[in-house]
N, C-alpha and C positions, 0 to 999 in steps of 0.2 A: 321707518316712517317717511323716508325721503323719496320723493318722486321728482327727478330732475328734468330739466329742459322742457320739451313740449308737453309730455303727458302729465307733468306736475300740475298743469293748469287746464288741460283740455277737457277733462271729465268733471272738473270742479264746478260747483254752483258759483255764479258770479264771476265766471271766467273773464279775464282780461286778455289783451293781446299777448301772445307768447313772445314775439319778437317784433321789432320795428322793421317792417319789410319795405325796402326802397327799390323802386324800379322793377317791381314784379308785375308783368302783364296779367290782366284778368282772364286767364284761360278758362274757357267753359267747355272745351271739347272733351273727348273721351280718353285723354292721356294716350296710352299705348294700345287702345282697343283695336286700331286698324292694323296692327302688326301681329296680332295673335288671335286665335278663336275665342274672343271674350265678348259676350253679348251683353249690351246694356239693357237692363230690365226697365229701369225708370231713372229719371233725373230730377233735379230741383229740390233735393233734400238738404237739410241744414245740420251739418255735424252728425251724420249717421254713424252711431257707435254700435249699439246693440242690435242683434239680428236673431230672429227665431222663425224658421220656416215651419209653419203650422199645418200645412197640407201641400199636396202637389201643385196647388193653384194659388196659395197665398203665403205671405210672410209678414211679420211684424218688424218694424224698424224703430229704434229709439233715436230720436233726433236731439242731440245734446244742446245745440245752439238755439233751436226754436222752442225746446221744452215740450216736445210732442211725441206721441206714439202714433205711427202711421201704418195702416194696412196697405200692402202692395199686392196687386194682382200680378202673379208671376208670368202670366201669358200676355196680357195687354199693357202692363205697366201702370194701370190706373191706380191712383192713390186716394185713400180715404183717411182723414184724421180722426182717430178714435179718442185720444186723450190729449188735452192741451193744458197750458199753464202749469207745467211741472218742470221748473228750471233744472238744467243739468241732467236730464234723462240719459242714463248711461247704459243700462242693460234692460232687456225685456224678455219675458218668457211667458208662455201660455200653458195652463194646466187645469184640467177638470172644469172647463167652462169659465175660467177666470184668467185675467191678464195681470201679471206681476211686473212691476217696474222698480229698478233701483236707481236712486239719485246720487249724483256725485257729491262729494263732501265739500265743506267750506275751504276756501283757498286762503291760507294765512298771509300770503304775500300780495293778494290782489284786492280789488274793491269789494265792498260788502255785497252779499248776494241780493238779487232782486226780491221784492216782497213776494212771499208765498205762504200759503197755509200749510205747506208740507215741509217738514224740516229737512235740511240737507243730510246726505248719507242715511236715507231711510228707504225702506221697502214699502211700496204701495201695492194695493190690490184693487182691481176694478172688475166689473162684469165684462162679459165677452164683447159687449158693444161699447165698452169704454165708460160706461156710466157708474155712478156710485163709487167714486175713488175714495179710498181711506188708507190710513197708515197701518201697516202690519207690524213693523219693527223699526227701531231706531238704532242703527249700527254705530253711530258716533257715541251714543250713550253706553253701548256695550264696550267699545274700545276704551273709554275713559275709566270704566269700572274694572275691566279685566286685563287690558293691555297684553294680548297674547304673545307679541314678539318681545316683550320685556324691555323695550328701549325707553330711555328717559323721554318724558313727554313735554315737560315745561322747564324753562329756565327759572332763575330766582325771582324774576319779575312777573312770572305767571304767563309768559308768552310761549306758545308752542315752538319747539325747535323746528318742526316741519309739519307737513300734513298729517293729521292724526287718523283720519278716515276718509278715503276717497274711493268708493266702490267703482269698479270699471266694467264688470260684466256679471251676468247671473244666468243660471239655467235651472230648470225644474228637473228633479230626479226622483227616483223611488225613495231616496233617503231624505228628501226635503229640498228646499231651495238652496243652492250653493252659490255663494257670492265671492268673487275675487275682489278683495279690498286692497288695492294697490297702496293706499296711504297707510293702512294698518299692517301691511306685510303679512296678510293671512287670508285663508279661505274660511268663510263662516257658513254655518248651516242654520237655516231659518225654517222653523215649522210654519208653513203657510197658513195654518188654521188657528194656531195658538199665538203665533208671534214670538215663540221662544227662540233665542239666539244662542248658539254654542260654537266653540272653536272646532273646526274640522281638520285643518291642516295649516301648519306654519312652516313654510319653506326655509331651509337654512340660508344664511347669508353667503353669497358668492365670495370667494377669496382669491380672485385672480390678482395678478400684479397690479392692475389699475385700481382694483377694489381695496387693496391694502395700502395704496399710496396715501400720503398725508393730504387731508382735505377732502377725501372721498366721502366722508360722513358728516352730516350736520348734527347728528345726535351724539353727545359725549358718551364715551365708554363702549360704543358699538364697533365691533371689528368686522371688516368686510363691507361690501355693498348691501344695500337693501335689496330684497328679492323682488318686490313689487309685482304680485300676481295680477295678471291682466286678462287671461282667458280661461274658460272652462268648457270641456266637452265630455260627454258621456257616451260610451259605446259598450254595450253588454254590461258585465260586472265591473267595468273599469271607469275611473274618472281621470281625465287628462287636464293638467294645469300648466299654462304657459306663464312665464315670468319675464318682466322687462329687464331685470338685472341692473337697475339704475342707469340704463343706457350705456354701460361700460362694455367695451369690446369683449366678446366671448363670455359674458356673464349671464346671458339668458339661458334658461333651462326649460325643457318640457318634462313634467313628471307624469308617470303612469302610476295611479294609485288604486289600491283595493277600494272599490266604491263604498263598501259597508264600513270599513275601519279607517280609511284615509291613510293606510300604511303605504309607503313608497315601495313599488315593485320594480320600477325601472326608471332611468332618467336619460334624457338626450340633451347633451350640453354643447357648449361652444358657440352658441348663437348670440346675436346682438339685437336687443330691443324688440323682442317678440310681443305682439299685442293681442293675438287671438289664436285659438286652436280648434281644429276639427279633425274627425277621424272617420274613415270609411268603414263599411262592414268587413273589409278585407284587411284592416289594420294600417292602411296608408294614412299617414299623418300630414295635415296641412297646417301651416301657421302663417299669420299675417305679420308683416314688418312695416308699420306705418311710417317709420322714420328712415328707412333705408335710402341712402343717397342724400339725405337732408344735410345742409351745411351746419356746422357746429355753432355758427354765430349768424349775424345778419347776412342774408343771401346777397351776392354781388348783383349789380345792375344787369338786367336781362336774364336772370336766373329763371329756368323753366321748371315750375313746380310740378308739372305733369310727370317729371322723371323721379319724383320722390315716392318711395314705397315699392313693395313687391310681396308676392306670396311665395312661400317655400313648401315644397312637397318632399316628404321623407318616405321613400319606398325601397324596400330591400336594402336598407342601409345607405342609400344614395340620396343626396339632396339635389333637387332641381328647382327652378324658379320661373314664375310667371309675372309679367310686367303689369301689375295692377296698381294704379295710383293711390297712395295713402289708404290702404285697407286697414280696417280694425275688426268689425264683426265678420265672422266666417262660419259657415255651417255646411256640412255634407248631409243632404237629405234627398230621399227618393232617387238615388243614383246620380245626383247632380251636386256640384259645388257652387255655393253662392257666397258672395262677399260684398260688403259695403266698400265704396271707394270714394276718393276725395273727402275722406272723413274729417280731416283737419284743414281743409282748404281755407276756411275762414282765418286761420292763423297766418296764411300767406296772402291775405288781402283779397281772396277770391270768394265771393258770396254766392250762396244758393247753388253750389257746384256738386253737392253730394249725390252719389249714385248707388244703385244696387246693380250688381253684375252677376252673370252666370259664367263660370269659367270652365272651359273644356279641358280635358287632360292634355290635348295637344298644345295648350298654351305654355306648358312647362318645358323648359329647355335646360 
């Protein structure tokens, strides 16, 4: 249930500052966009986490900091706010004329969440125009009752050892809504029409050297790091899940699952702090690494936050990288790769810097 460092707070409702950032200039530029074929589609987003490309001309973006779902014209970059006042909007997906949003969970170490009529760690449904928002499912309630990863939840005083439920991404599939719940260390399946929640996949705990070291776990009795699922993609009969691996070196994994059963068919390991996953029709895998290059503690004076983050491409067994600043949501659609960027810029003291970008294959080196 542990989400360490940045992502412990970044998707949570009532998020506070991750770190005290001193001497960081307010960069508002495009990061590495000038050095590679990366097209900025739109700017001015606030904590863009979730992404769903709904047509060749439009995408939905979940803005965690502002608590909004925004429709973006992929050609002109024009933005339209469809849903607002949903604190901690982490993932968004559209299906059958409806918009579904998953909210981040409560942060046990931060300030109380802002007032909202929607509970944290819940799945919401709205009409395609963003109207008539209502709660479909309460994922925190499911975690408290079922605890799929089996970790101890509370100490003797009734205080959570760590985040209980902190959903990070969601996608609509033929098998229902699939939600990567980083706080609960599982992937949940939600029936969008009945609200029924069930456990789809519980990734095993990574057991790298760092994950087995003393103090790697906040939850007593747990061996190894938390898996912390962060991204979900569907391609044909397969579901792909990326994990953060508690931000320990080499502990991140991408799982290829049988979409119907959730059985592991293949895994790609050895990564660090993956936050999203996408797959092309030819089987090329893309993953976002929002924290790549981030300092482990407070950045030094003059630190350039535009150098944090990258995308990774896995093709023919080879990994190459594209310099995209702080990416989280990523999707391959209509022959193009899209990604959010500057997703956690607010944690570095940079406001309203979120972007949506289109990434050409030539950007990967």
